[in-house]
C-alpha positions as CSV (number, residue, x, y, z in Angstrom):
1,X,15.8,-10.7,-80.9
2,X,12.8,-12.3,-80.8
3,X,9.8,-9.7,-79.9
4,X,8.0,-12.7,-77.4
5,X,10.6,-13.9,-75.3
6,X,14.2,-13.4,-73.5
7,X,16.2,-15.9,-72.7
8,X,19.2,-15.4,-69.9
9,X,21.7,-18.6,-69.0
10,X,24.5,-18.6,-66.3
11,X,26.8,-21.2,-64.5
12,X,26.2,-20.6,-61.1
13,X,29.0,-21.8,-58.5
14,X,26.9,-23.6,-56.0
15,X,24.9,-26.6,-54.9
16,X,21.4,-26.8,-57.7
17,X,19.8,-27.9,-54.1
18,X,21.2,-24.0,-52.8
19,X,19.7,-22.4,-56.6
20,X,16.6,-24.3,-56.0
21,X,16.0,-22.7,-52.5
22,X,16.9,-19.4,-53.8
23,X,13.9,-20.0,-56.4
24,X,11.3,-21.5,-54.7
25,X,11.3,-20.0,-51.4
26,X,9.2,-16.8,-51.5
27,X,11.3,-15.3,-48.7
28,X,14.6,-16.5,-50.6
29,X,13.6,-14.7,-54.0
30,X,12.4,-11.9,-52.6
31,X,15.7,-11.3,-50.9
32,X,17.8,-11.6,-54.7
33,X,14.8,-10.1,-56.3
34,X,14.0,-7.1,-54.1
35,X,10.3,-8.1,-53.2
36,X,8.7,-8.6,-50.2
37,X,6.1,-11.1,-51.0
38,X,2.8,-12.8,-48.7
39,X,2.4,-16.3,-49.7
40,X,4.3,-19.4,-50.5
41,X,5.0,-20.5,-53.7
42,X,3.0,-23.6,-54.8
43,X,1.1,-24.5,-58.1
44,X,-1.7,-22.9,-58.3
45,X,-0.7,-20.1,-55.9
46,X,-1.8,-16.0,-56.2
47,X,1.7,-14.6,-54.7
48,X,1.7,-10.6,-53.8
49,X,3.7,-8.2,-52.8
50,X,5.8,-5.1,-53.8
51,X,8.9,-3.8,-54.9
52,X,11.7,-3.4,-51.9
53,X,13.7,-1.0,-54.4
54,X,14.5,2.1,-52.5
55,X,12.3,4.6,-54.8
56,X,10.3,1.6,-55.9
57,X,8.2,0.4,-52.9
58,X,4.8,1.4,-54.1
59,X,5.1,-0.8,-57.2
60,X,3.1,-3.9,-56.5
61,X,3.8,-7.5,-57.5
62,X,2.0,-10.1,-58.6
63,X,2.3,-13.5,-59.2
64,X,0.5,-16.4,-60.2
65,X,2.6,-20.0,-59.3
66,X,2.2,-22.5,-61.9
67,X,4.9,-25.0,-61.9
68,X,7.2,-26.0,-59.0
69,X,9.0,-29.6,-59.7
70,X,11.9,-29.5,-57.2
71,X,15.8,-28.9,-58.2
72,X,14.1,-29.0,-61.8
73,X,11.9,-26.1,-62.6
74,X,10.5,-23.4,-60.9
75,X,7.5,-21.3,-63.5
76,X,5.0,-18.3,-62.8
77,X,3.0,-15.7,-64.7
78,X,3.2,-11.9,-64.1
79,X,2.4,-8.7,-65.7
80,X,5.8,-7.6,-67.0
81,X,6.8,-4.0,-66.5
82,X,3.5,-2.6,-64.8
83,X,4.9,-0.1,-63.5
84,X,2.1,2.9,-64.4
85,X,0.5,3.9,-60.8
86,X,-3.5,3.3,-61.1
87,X,-3.5,1.2,-64.9
88,X,-5.1,-2.0,-64.1
89,X,-3.3,-4.6,-66.2
90,X,-5.9,-7.7,-65.4
91,X,-7.4,-7.5,-68.2
92,X,-4.0,-8.2,-70.1
93,X,-2.1,-11.0,-70.6
94,X,0.3,-12.3,-68.5
95,X,3.8,-13.1,-69.6
96,X,5.5,-16.8,-68.3
97,X,8.6,-16.7,-66.5
98,X,10.1,-20.0,-66.6
99,X,13.9,-20.7,-64.1
100,X,15.3,-24.2,-65.7
101,X,18.0,-26.1,-63.2
102,X,20.3,-28.6,-64.4
103,X,23.1,-30.0,-62.4
104,X,27.1,-29.3,-64.5
105,X,29.9,-30.1,-63.8
106,X,30.9,-26.5,-62.5
107,X,28.2,-25.9,-60.3
108,X,24.6,-25.1,-61.3
109,X,23.0,-23.9,-64.6
110,X,20.1,-22.0,-64.6
111,X,18.0,-21.1,-67.5
112,X,15.4,-18.0,-67.3
113,X,13.1,-18.1,-70.6
114,X,10.0,-15.1,-70.1
115,X,8.0,-15.5,-73.3
116,X,4.4,-14.3,-74.1
117,X,5.4,-10.7,-75.0
118,X,3.2,-10.6,-78.5
119,X,0.2,-11.7,-76.3
120,X,0.7,-7.8,-74.6
121,X,-1.1,-4.7,-76.0
122,X,0.9,-3.3,-78.7
123,X,1.8,0.0,-77.2
124,X,3.3,-1.5,-74.1
125,X,4.9,-4.5,-75.7
126,X,8.5,-3.2,-77.0
127,X,8.7,-1.2,-73.7
128,X,8.0,-4.1,-71.6
129,X,10.6,-6.6,-73.8
130,X,13.5,-4.1,-73.3
131,X,13.1,-3.1,-70.0
132,X,12.3,-6.5,-68.9
133,X,15.2,-8.0,-71.0
134,X,17.6,-5.5,-69.1
135,X,15.9,-6.2,-65.9
136,X,16.8,-10.0,-65.8
137,X,20.6,-8.9,-66.9
138,X,20.5,-7.4,-63.3
139,X,18.5,-10.1,-61.8
140,X,20.4,-12.8,-62.9
141,X,23.5,-11.1,-61.3
142,X,21.4,-10.7,-58.0
143,X,21.3,-14.1,-57.9
144,X,24.5,-15.2,-58.5
145,X,25.7,-12.7,-55.6
146,X,23.1,-14.3,-53.5
147,X,23.9,-17.7,-53.7
148,X,27.6,-17.2,-53.4
149,X,27.4,-15.5,-50.5
């Protein structure tokens, strides 16, 4: 297993346009991801918010949107597993999250890649990688349920 990246692929039984809306609209992204976000997803945007999962509402979320290529690619940077209250993660490197979409016969192939863990402080690297790997497994299931609804 790589220590720098997470990769997950799923076939979603939904049109690419539907999956794209679930990814590229902040309100829809928040609905399946479990976050309340302020702002729109556009290249260069700084979007903030907080987790909405019960018991975790105090946890902030910060995303720097990089690329928005309709129905093909959506990318942002964030601080992975930044959960410690009172810790300022601003000086740490951010990982890059990429959502790649491809239309296939059965629906839409979604490939998720999160990379850049090797640039995190050594004391946080493996925990962030392990926790985000498990988190992305859950989030892939969430988006599958969301676009099938």
